[in-house]
C-alpha positions as CSV (number, residue, x, y, z in Angstrom):
1,M,77.4,16.8,3.4
2,I,74.4,18.9,4.4
3,D,75.1,21.4,7.2
4,I,72.0,21.0,9.5
5,N,72.9,24.2,11.5
6,L,73.1,26.2,8.3
7,L,69.6,25.0,7.3
8,V,68.2,25.8,10.7
9,R,69.7,29.3,10.6
10,A,68.4,29.8,7.1
11,A,64.9,28.7,8.1
12,Y,64.9,30.9,11.2
13,A,66.1,33.9,9.1
14,D,63.4,33.2,6.6
15,G,60.8,33.2,9.3
16,L,61.9,36.6,10.5
17,K,61.4,38.1,7.0
18,P,58.5,40.6,6.8
19,P,55.7,39.6,4.4
20,P,56.0,41.0,0.9
21,R,54.7,44.6,0.8
22,L,51.7,44.0,-1.4
23,L,48.2,45.5,-1.4
24,P,45.3,43.1,-1.5
25,S,44.7,44.0,-5.1
26,E,48.3,43.4,-6.0
27,W,48.2,40.1,-4.2
28,A,45.2,39.1,-6.2
29,E,46.8,40.2,-9.5
30,N,49.9,38.1,-8.8
31,R,48.6,35.1,-6.8
32,R,44.9,34.5,-7.1
33,H,43.6,32.0,-9.5
34,L,39.9,31.9,-10.4
35,S,38.4,28.4,-10.4
36,P,36.4,27.0,-13.3
37,E,33.4,26.0,-11.1
38,A,33.3,29.5,-9.6
39,S,34.0,31.8,-12.6
40,A,33.1,32.2,-16.2
41,E,36.7,33.3,-16.9
42,P,38.9,30.9,-14.9
43,G,42.6,31.5,-14.6
44,Q,44.8,34.3,-13.3
45,W,42.9,37.2,-11.5
46,R,42.9,40.4,-13.5
47,N,42.1,43.7,-11.8
48,A,41.5,45.3,-15.2
49,R,38.4,43.1,-15.5
50,A,36.8,44.7,-12.5
51,P,38.7,47.9,-11.6
52,Y,36.1,49.1,-9.2
53,L,37.1,46.3,-6.7
54,V,40.6,47.7,-6.3
55,Q,39.9,50.5,-4.0
56,P,37.6,48.6,-1.6
57,M,40.1,45.7,-1.5
58,D,43.1,47.9,-0.8
59,A,41.2,49.5,2.1
60,L,41.5,46.1,3.8
61,S,45.3,46.2,3.7
62,F,47.2,46.4,7.0
63,Y,48.7,49.6,5.6
64,H,45.3,51.3,5.5
65,P,43.8,52.9,8.7
66,A,40.2,51.7,8.0
67,E,38.9,49.2,10.6
68,R,35.7,48.6,8.8
69,V,34.9,48.4,5.1
70,V,31.2,48.3,3.8
71,C,30.3,47.4,0.3
72,K,26.6,48.2,-0.7
73,F,26.7,46.6,-4.1
74,S,24.2,45.2,-6.5
75,S,24.1,41.4,-7.0
76,Q,26.6,39.7,-9.4
77,S,28.9,42.7,-9.1
78,G,31.9,40.8,-7.6
79,K,31.3,41.8,-4.0
80,T,32.0,38.3,-2.8
81,E,35.3,38.4,-4.6
82,I,36.4,41.1,-2.3
83,A,35.8,38.8,0.6
84,L,37.6,35.9,-1.0
85,N,40.7,38.1,-1.9
86,M,40.7,39.3,1.8
87,I,40.8,35.7,3.0
88,G,43.6,34.8,0.6
89,F,45.6,38.0,1.3
90,A,45.3,37.6,5.1
91,A,46.0,33.8,5.1
92,E,49.3,34.2,3.1
93,L,50.7,37.6,4.1
94,D,49.2,38.7,7.4
95,P,47.7,35.6,9.1
96,G,45.2,35.6,11.9
97,P,41.9,34.1,12.8
98,I,39.2,34.8,10.3
99,L,35.5,34.5,10.9
100,V,33.1,34.5,7.8
101,I,29.5,34.8,8.6
102,Q,26.8,33.7,6.1
103,P,23.0,34.1,6.7
104,N,23.0,30.4,7.7
105,A,25.5,27.6,8.2
106,S,23.6,25.3,5.9
107,P,23.2,25.6,3.0
108,M,24.8,29.0,2.4
109,G,27.8,28.6,4.7
110,E,28.7,25.1,3.4
111,A,28.1,26.3,-0.2
112,F,30.5,29.3,0.4
113,S,33.2,27.0,1.7
114,K,32.8,24.2,-0.8
115,D,32.1,26.3,-3.9
116,R,34.3,29.4,-3.3
117,V,36.9,29.1,-0.6
118,A,38.0,25.5,-1.2
119,P,38.5,26.0,-5.0
120,M,40.4,29.2,-4.4
121,F,42.9,27.5,-2.1
122,R,43.1,24.5,-4.4
123,D,43.9,26.5,-7.6
124,S,46.1,29.3,-6.2
125,P,49.6,27.8,-5.7
126,S,50.6,30.1,-2.8
127,L,47.4,29.2,-0.9
128,R,47.5,25.5,-1.7
129,K,50.6,24.9,0.4
130,L,49.0,26.6,3.4
131,I,46.4,24.0,4.1
132,G,47.7,21.0,2.2
133,K,45.9,18.8,-0.3
134,P,42.3,17.9,0.6
135,G,42.3,14.6,2.4
136,S,46.0,14.6,3.3
137,R,47.2,14.4,6.9
138,A,48.7,17.9,6.5
139,A,45.3,19.3,5.5
140,Q,43.8,20.4,8.9
141,A,40.6,21.4,7.2
142,T,36.9,20.7,7.5
143,V,34.1,22.3,5.5
144,M,33.4,24.9,8.1
145,H,36.9,25.3,9.7
146,K,40.3,25.4,7.9
147,K,43.6,25.9,9.6
148,F,46.8,27.5,8.1
149,P,50.0,28.7,9.7
150,G,49.3,31.6,12.1
151,G,45.5,31.4,11.8
152,H,42.3,29.7,10.6
153,I,39.1,30.3,8.7
154,T,35.8,29.7,10.5
155,I,32.5,29.8,8.6
156,A,29.4,30.2,10.7
157,G,25.7,31.1,10.3
158,A,24.2,34.3,11.5
159,N,21.2,32.2,12.7
160,S,23.5,30.2,15.1
161,P,24.7,32.7,17.8
162,S,26.7,29.9,19.5
163,G,29.1,30.0,16.5
164,L,29.7,33.7,17.0
165,A,30.8,33.7,20.7
166,S,33.9,31.5,20.9
167,R,37.5,32.5,20.1
168,P,38.9,36.0,19.5
169,I,39.2,36.9,15.8
170,R,41.2,39.4,13.8
171,Y,39.2,39.4,10.6
172,L,35.4,39.5,10.4
173,I,33.6,39.1,7.1
174,G,29.8,39.4,6.9
175,D,28.3,38.3,3.7
176,E,24.8,39.0,2.5
177,L,24.1,41.0,5.6
178,D,20.5,41.9,4.9
179,R,19.6,38.3,4.9
180,W,20.7,37.8,8.5
181,E,18.1,36.9,11.1
182,I,18.0,38.7,14.5
183,T,17.8,35.8,16.9
184,K,16.6,35.8,20.5
185,E,20.2,36.2,21.6
186,G,20.5,39.5,19.8
187,N,22.0,41.0,16.7
188,P,24.6,38.5,15.3
189,L,26.7,41.3,13.9
190,L,27.1,42.9,17.4
191,L,27.9,39.4,18.8
192,A,30.6,38.8,16.3
193,R,32.1,42.3,16.8
194,K,32.7,41.5,20.4
195,R,35.1,38.8,19.2
196,L,37.2,41.5,17.4
197,Q,37.9,43.4,20.6
198,T,41.2,41.8,21.4
199,F,42.8,42.6,18.1
200,R,41.0,45.9,17.7
201,V,42.7,47.2,20.9
202,R,46.0,46.4,19.1
203,G,44.9,48.3,16.0
204,N,45.2,45.4,13.6
205,S,41.7,44.1,13.1
206,K,39.6,44.4,9.9
207,E,35.9,44.1,9.3
208,L,34.3,43.6,5.9
209,L,30.5,43.8,5.4
210,V,29.1,43.1,1.9
211,S,25.5,42.8,0.8
212,S,22.7,44.1,-1.5
213,P,20.3,46.3,0.5
214,T,16.7,45.6,1.5
215,Y,15.4,48.5,3.6
216,A,16.7,51.9,4.7
217,D,18.1,52.1,8.3
218,V,18.7,48.4,8.5
219,G,21.4,46.0,7.4
220,I,23.9,47.2,4.8
221,C,22.2,50.6,4.4
222,A,22.5,51.3,8.1
223,A,26.2,50.2,8.0
224,Y,26.9,52.3,5.0
225,D,25.2,55.4,6.4
226,A,27.3,55.0,9.6
227,C,30.6,55.1,7.7
228,A,32.8,58.1,8.3
229,Q,33.8,58.1,4.7
230,Q,31.5,57.2,1.8
231,W,32.3,56.6,-1.9
232,E,30.0,56.2,-4.9
233,R,30.8,54.6,-8.2
234,H,30.2,57.2,-11.0
235,L,30.3,57.2,-14.8
236,V,32.3,59.9,-16.5
237,C,30.5,61.9,-19.2
238,D,32.2,62.0,-22.6
239,G,30.7,65.4,-23.2
240,C,31.5,67.5,-20.1
241,G,33.8,65.2,-18.2
242,K,31.7,65.4,-15.1
243,T,30.6,62.4,-13.1
244,T,27.2,60.9,-12.4
245,F,25.9,58.3,-10.1
246,P,23.7,56.4,-12.6
247,T,20.1,55.8,-11.8
248,M,17.0,54.8,-13.8
249,E,16.4,58.5,-14.6
250,N,19.7,58.7,-16.5
251,F,18.6,56.1,-19.1
252,T,16.3,56.3,-22.2
253,P,14.1,53.5,-23.3
254,Q,16.8,52.7,-25.9
255,A,19.3,52.1,-23.1
256,E,21.2,55.3,-23.7
257,F,23.0,57.0,-20.8
258,V,22.2,60.7,-20.4
259,C,24.6,62.9,-18.4
260,T,22.9,64.7,-15.5
261,H,25.0,67.8,-16.0
262,C,25.1,68.5,-19.7
263,G,22.5,66.1,-21.1
264,H,25.0,64.4,-23.4
265,T,23.7,61.1,-24.6
266,H,25.9,58.0,-24.7
267,P,24.8,55.1,-26.9
268,P,24.9,51.5,-25.6
269,D,28.0,50.6,-27.6
270,V,30.2,52.8,-25.4
271,Q,29.1,51.3,-22.1
272,D,32.0,48.9,-21.7
273,R,34.5,51.8,-21.8
274,L,32.5,54.0,-19.6
275,K,32.1,51.2,-17.0
276,L,35.8,50.4,-16.9
277,T,36.8,54.1,-16.8
278,G,34.3,54.9,-14.0
279,V,35.6,56.5,-10.9
280,W,34.9,56.3,-7.2
281,V,33.7,59.7,-6.0
282,K,34.0,60.7,-2.3
283,V,30.6,62.0,-1.0
284,K,31.4,62.1,2.7
285,D,34.7,62.6,4.5
286,E,34.6,62.5,8.3
287,G,37.6,60.2,8.8
288,E,39.0,56.9,7.7
289,R,38.1,54.5,10.5
290,S,35.1,53.2,8.5
291,I,34.7,53.4,4.7
292,G,31.7,52.6,2.7
293,F,31.4,52.0,-1.1
294,W,28.1,52.0,-3.1
295,M,27.8,50.7,-6.6
296,S,24.8,49.7,-8.7
297,Q,24.4,47.3,-11.7
298,W,24.5,50.3,-14.0
299,S,28.2,50.5,-13.4
300,S,28.9,46.8,-13.6
301,P,30.8,45.4,-16.6
302,F,29.0,42.1,-16.0
303,A,25.5,43.4,-17.1
304,R,24.3,45.3,-20.1
305,W,22.3,48.5,-19.7
306,A,19.5,47.1,-21.9
307,D,19.3,44.0,-19.6
308,T,19.2,46.2,-16.5
309,L,16.4,48.3,-18.1
310,A,14.5,45.2,-19.1
311,E,14.7,43.8,-15.5
312,W,12.8,46.9,-14.3
313,T,10.4,47.0,-17.2
314,D,9.5,43.3,-16.7
315,A,8.8,43.8,-12.9
316,Q,5.1,43.9,-12.8
317,D,4.3,43.9,-9.1
318,P,5.8,45.2,-5.8
319,A,7.5,42.0,-5.0
320,E,9.3,42.0,-8.3
321,R,10.1,45.7,-8.2
322,Q,11.6,45.3,-4.7
323,V,13.9,42.6,-6.0
324,V,15.1,44.8,-8.8
325,T,15.4,47.9,-6.6
326,N,17.5,46.0,-4.0
327,T,19.6,43.6,-6.2
328,V,20.0,45.6,-9.4
329,F,19.9,49.3,-8.3
330,A,21.5,48.5,-4.9
331,M,18.9,50.9,-3.3
332,P,16.6,50.3,-0.4
333,W,13.0,49.5,-1.0
334,E,10.7,52.3,0.3
335,G,7.4,50.4,0.8
336,E,5.2,49.7,-2.1
337,G,3.1,46.8,-1.0
338,D,4.3,47.3,2.6
339,R,1.0,49.1,3.3
340,A,-2.3,49.2,1.6
341,D,-4.9,51.9,1.0
342,P,-8.4,50.9,2.2
343,H,-10.2,53.5,0.1
344,A,-8.4,52.4,-3.1
345,L,-9.4,48.8,-2.3
346,R,-13.1,49.7,-1.6
347,G,-13.2,51.8,-4.8
348,R,-12.3,48.8,-7.0
349,A,-14.9,46.5,-5.5
350,E,-16.8,44.4,-8.1
351,H,-20.3,43.0,-8.7
352,W,-20.4,39.2,-9.1
353,D,-23.2,37.2,-10.8
354,A,-22.8,34.4,-8.3
355,D,-21.4,33.6,-4.9
356,V,-18.3,32.2,-6.6
357,P,-17.1,34.3,-9.5
358,A,-15.4,32.8,-12.6
359,G,-11.8,31.9,-12.0
360,V,-12.1,30.4,-8.5
361,E,-10.8,26.9,-8.3
362,F,-11.0,26.2,-4.5
363,L,-12.0,27.7,-1.2
364,T,-10.4,28.1,2.2
365,I,-11.5,29.6,5.5
366,G,-9.3,31.6,8.0
367,A,-10.7,32.0,11.5
368,D,-9.5,34.6,14.1
369,V,-10.8,33.8,17.6
370,Q,-11.7,36.7,20.0
371,G,-13.1,36.7,23.5
372,D,-16.7,37.1,22.4
373,R,-16.7,36.0,18.8
374,I,-14.9,34.3,15.9
375,E,-14.3,36.3,12.7
376,A,-13.9,34.2,9.6
377,E,-13.3,34.8,6.0
378,V,-14.0,32.4,3.1
379,V,-11.6,33.1,0.3
380,G,-11.7,31.7,-3.3
381,W,-8.3,30.9,-4.9
382,A,-6.9,30.2,-8.4
383,M,-3.7,28.3,-8.7
384,S,-2.0,31.5,-9.9
385,G,-2.6,33.0,-6.5
386,E,-5.5,35.2,-7.6
387,S,-8.0,35.5,-4.8
388,W,-11.7,36.5,-4.2
389,S,-13.3,37.4,-0.9
390,I,-16.3,35.0,-1.0
391,A,-17.8,35.7,2.5
392,Y,-16.9,37.4,5.7
393,E,-18.8,36.3,8.9
394,V,-18.7,37.5,12.5
395,L,-19.8,34.5,14.6
396,P,-20.9,35.7,18.1
397,G,-20.2,33.5,21.2
398,E,-17.5,33.0,23.8
399,P,-14.9,30.2,23.2
400,E,-15.8,28.8,26.7
401,T,-19.4,28.2,25.8
402,G,-18.9,26.7,22.3
403,D,-21.5,28.8,20.6
404,A,-19.0,30.4,18.2
405,F,-17.6,27.0,17.4
406,A,-21.1,25.7,16.5
407,A,-21.5,28.7,14.1
408,L,-18.0,27.9,12.7
409,D,-19.1,24.3,12.0
410,D,-22.1,25.6,10.0
411,L,-19.8,27.8,8.0
412,W,-17.5,24.9,7.3
413,R,-20.5,22.8,6.1
414,A,-21.9,25.5,3.9
415,R,-21.6,25.5,0.2
416,W,-21.3,28.3,-2.4
417,S,-22.3,28.1,-6.0
418,D,-21.0,29.6,-9.2
419,S,-23.0,30.9,-12.2
420,E,-23.3,27.4,-13.7
421,G,-24.7,25.9,-10.5
422,N,-21.5,24.1,-9.4
423,L,-21.2,23.9,-5.6
424,Y,-17.9,24.6,-3.8
425,A,-16.9,23.2,-0.4
426,P,-14.0,24.7,1.6
427,S,-10.9,22.7,1.1
428,M,-9.3,23.6,4.5
429,L,-9.8,25.7,7.5
430,C,-7.1,27.3,9.6
431,I,-8.1,28.6,13.1
432,D,-5.9,30.8,15.3
433,S,-4.8,29.0,18.5
434,G,-2.6,31.7,19.9
435,A,-5.3,32.7,22.4
436,F,-7.9,30.4,24.1
437,T,-5.5,27.6,23.3
438,K,-7.2,24.9,25.4
439,H,-10.6,25.6,23.8
440,I,-9.2,25.6,20.3
441,Y,-7.5,22.3,20.8
442,S,-10.7,20.8,22.3
443,Y,-12.6,22.0,19.2
444,V,-10.1,20.5,16.8
445,K,-10.0,17.2,18.6
446,R,-13.8,17.1,18.6
447,C,-13.9,17.8,14.8
448,R,-11.5,14.9,14.1
449,N,-11.0,16.4,10.7
450,P,-7.5,16.6,9.2
451,L,-8.6,19.6,7.1
452,I,-9.3,21.8,10.2
453,I,-5.9,22.9,11.4
454,P,-5.0,25.0,14.5
455,V,-2.3,27.6,13.7
456,K,0.0,29.8,15.7
457,G,1.9,32.8,14.4
458,A,5.6,33.3,14.9
459,S,7.4,36.5,14.1
460,G,10.6,36.9,11.9
461,F,11.0,37.4,8.2
462,Q,13.4,34.6,7.8
463,R,10.9,32.1,9.2
464,E,9.3,29.7,6.8
465,T,5.7,30.9,5.9
466,V,4.2,27.4,6.3
467,S,5.9,24.0,6.9
468,M,6.3,22.2,3.5
469,D,7.6,19.1,5.2
470,R,4.7,16.8,4.4
471,R,5.9,13.9,6.5
472,A,6.2,16.1,9.6
473,R,2.8,17.6,8.9
474,M,1.3,14.2,8.6
475,R,2.7,13.2,12.0
476,R,1.3,16.3,13.5
477,T,-2.1,15.6,11.8
478,V,-2.2,12.2,13.4
479,R,-1.5,13.7,16.8
480,R,-4.2,16.4,16.3
481,M,-6.8,13.7,15.6
482,Q,-6.0,12.3,19.0
483,S,-5.5,15.5,21.1
484,G,-6.3,18.5,19.0
485,S,-2.7,19.7,19.1
486,P,0.1,20.6,18.1
487,P,-0.6,23.7,15.9
488,E,1.1,24.5,12.7
489,I,3.5,27.3,13.1
490,L,3.2,30.2,10.6
491,G,5.7,32.8,9.6
492,V,3.2,35.6,9.9
493,D,5.5,38.4,9.0
494,Q,6.1,37.1,5.5
495,L,2.5,35.9,5.1
496,K,1.3,39.4,5.9
497,L,3.7,40.9,3.4
498,Q,2.5,38.5,0.6
499,V,-1.1,39.4,1.4
500,Y,-0.3,43.1,1.2
501,R,1.4,42.7,-2.0
502,S,-1.6,40.9,-3.5
503,L,-3.7,43.9,-2.4
504,A,-1.3,46.3,-4.2
505,R,-1.5,44.4,-7.5
506,P,-3.7,45.7,-10.3
507,L,-6.7,43.6,-11.2
508,L,-5.2,41.5,-14.0
509,P,-6.6,37.9,-14.5
510,G,-4.0,35.3,-13.9
511,T,-1.9,37.2,-11.5
512,A,-1.9,37.1,-7.7
513,C,-4.3,40.1,-7.3
514,A,-7.1,40.3,-4.8
515,H,-10.8,40.8,-5.7
516,F,-13.5,42.1,-3.3
517,P,-17.4,42.2,-3.7
518,I,-19.3,45.4,-3.4
519,D,-20.9,44.4,-0.1
520,R,-17.8,44.7,2.0
521,S,-18.0,47.4,4.7
522,E,-15.7,50.3,5.3
523,E,-14.7,48.7,8.6
524,Y,-13.7,45.5,6.8
525,Y,-11.2,47.4,4.6
526,A,-9.9,49.4,7.6
527,Q,-9.1,46.1,9.5
528,L,-7.6,44.4,6.4
529,T,-5.1,47.3,6.0
530,G,-4.8,48.0,9.7
531,E,-1.0,47.3,10.0
532,R,2.0,48.8,8.4
533,L,5.5,47.5,7.9
534,Q,8.1,49.7,9.5
535,V,11.7,49.7,10.5
536,A,12.1,50.1,14.3
537,R,14.6,49.4,17.1
538,I,13.4,46.5,19.1
539,G,14.2,45.1,22.6
540,K,16.9,46.0,25.1
541,S,19.6,45.7,22.6
542,R,17.7,48.2,20.3
543,T,18.4,46.1,17.3
544,V,17.0,47.4,14.1
545,Q,14.3,45.1,12.6
546,R,11.3,45.3,10.2
547,V,8.2,44.9,12.2
548,W,4.4,45.1,11.6
549,V,2.9,48.0,13.5
550,Q,-0.8,48.1,14.1
551,H,-2.3,51.5,13.4
552,Y,-6.0,50.6,13.5
553,A,-7.9,49.5,16.6
554,H,-8.9,46.1,15.2
555,V,-7.1,43.8,12.6
556,E,-9.2,40.7,12.7
557,A,-10.0,40.9,9.0
558,L,-6.2,40.9,8.3
559,D,-5.6,38.0,10.6
560,A,-8.4,36.0,9.1
561,R,-7.1,36.6,5.5
562,V,-3.6,35.5,6.6
563,Y,-5.0,32.3,8.0
564,A,-7.0,31.7,4.8
565,F,-3.9,32.2,2.8
566,A,-2.0,29.8,5.0
567,A,-4.8,27.3,4.5
568,A,-4.4,27.6,0.7
569,L,-0.7,26.9,1.1
570,F,-1.3,23.8,3.1
571,T,-3.8,22.6,0.5
572,D,-1.9,20.0,-1.5
573,D,-5.1,18.9,-3.4
574,P,-7.2,22.0,-3.6
575,I,-10.6,20.4,-4.3
576,R,-11.7,17.9,-1.7
577,K,-12.5,14.6,-3.3
578,R,-15.6,13.6,-1.6
579,K,-19.4,14.1,-2.1
580,V,-20.8,16.7,0.3
581,P,-24.4,17.6,1.4
582,T,-25.8,20.8,0.3
583,K,-27.0,23.6,2.7
584,R,-27.4,27.0,1.3
585,H,-28.0,26.2,-2.3
586,E,-29.7,23.3,-4.1
587,P,-27.2,21.7,-6.4
588,A,-28.0,22.1,-10.1
589,K,-24.9,20.1,-10.9
590,P,-22.7,17.7,-9.0
591,V,-20.2,19.2,-6.5
592,R,-16.8,19.8,-8.0
593,T,-14.5,17.0,-6.8
594,R,-11.3,17.5,-8.9
595,N,-8.8,20.2,-9.3
596,Q,-9.5,21.6,-12.7
597,S,-6.1,23.2,-13.2
598,G,-4.3,19.9,-13.5
599,G,-2.9,19.4,-10.0
600,G,0.5,20.2,-8.5
601,G,-0.7,22.0,-5.3
602,F,-1.4,25.7,-4.6
603,A,2.0,26.5,-3.2
604,A,3.6,25.0,-6.3
605,G,1.3,26.9,-8.6
606,M,2.3,30.2,-6.9
607,S,6.0,29.5,-6.7
608,E,6.7,32.4,-9.1
609,W,5.4,35.1,-6.8
610,L,5.9,33.7,-3.3
611,L,9.1,34.9,-1.6
């Protein structure tokens, strides 16, 4: 006969037992199983496969004094595995409320939950019993919230501050920190840290931040620089035994690693051994409360040196080089393409045989409205993103009188010819409605033309450049035909960055470079390059953000170019399919009425270089 009292006493005694004295890396080695949908090597976790993860993981142990661990890692280096092992270790051995913050709840938060967290709990036996089988009554789990004895996992998006200001938490995990958006409610990281306060007072909270960097003094770089203790992942030289933090300068074109200290050359066939025997080197030691780790792809066993070298060699423009610098070298980008040189642009101006040079496939107009004039640029585009400044007009007149709008109508109805006599009509016009809004809407309503679009800029690098929801745009177009509003909202920060990167590209046909005619004035180039991208502390909370800072008195040329670029992105069928009257030039041949590139839309054609 079963003695119930004995069972109760045994269960009570078992509940009083302390958790096994394991470090997170030891827990992973013994209890973590990699899932087939989340790993190329499913099965039991092996620390020997990625030994560089051991030290950052163990700093998250409740035996370690660190409250904050920062991992500035290259992409595909296993940094997310540190977060997953932290979740599994805490859920089983030291439970408490866990908050995981992704850049957004959907799709990134949901994908992290479904593709990474759920498979780990399903395939690791010691974790599976904590939340029960999916769909069972014992499983108190949803996609974004999973309960287990003594705690829970909540997954939230950094773009939803309401999800960061609820219950106290013991463990905070911030993933892809540099992709977080600063909302109107403040820095999401600071909001989340407030929820740690209750456990931090007790001395048993942990914070993990992992990301590839973007810019210095912001995101993961700022978090790493603020750490009291810093470690770098070095390779050990076979010749002198000294260590080197590998950078591009340490590698030959043949993908050989050259020691900084003695010059000893290591052939590519020893890289596996060098990476696995690499060491963490302490470069700053001012305490243990916060610890930072920095590792690039050169030290990762999951990427070959030759492939890493090829990624940089193949990067042909600032946008591509930034991606490699951030995600491969794990270094901040320092600004190529974030500012432009007006003298260099003017020095490469060209002479064209016609109004429209060879290569142009369609035209757009961007118009910036001022108190006494409208400044407008006509830009020619190829489907590759290559652009030509066809005309720049200053149209005098106050918005209240309508004189400037009459001149804008003339510009819209004008035609430009190429060397063969083909005439080109603008495909679309975007006009700024941020100022003189009532007059702009009145003008758009009077035009009753779906190709004339009022636009309004909105700041924030996470904002969509232009709306690609064609149904929603169609509804807004119908409303504009009736009332002149609402405007299309532009992500001007990202649009400006893309314009500047086009200015920085060399003049290579078929690439998204920018051409200018020889008749552009010095004032035009000064305005076009009149802003710079900087990192600054903004608002009362003094949060660090990237912002465009105006350093020239006028930037109308830049604004007009941005609106012309937005018009190109809005243009689904770049060549208007209708016959048009001529104005400036007598037609030698019929007006072009079809997209000669084969269709697909401008935004689709530029998908390879748009960010």
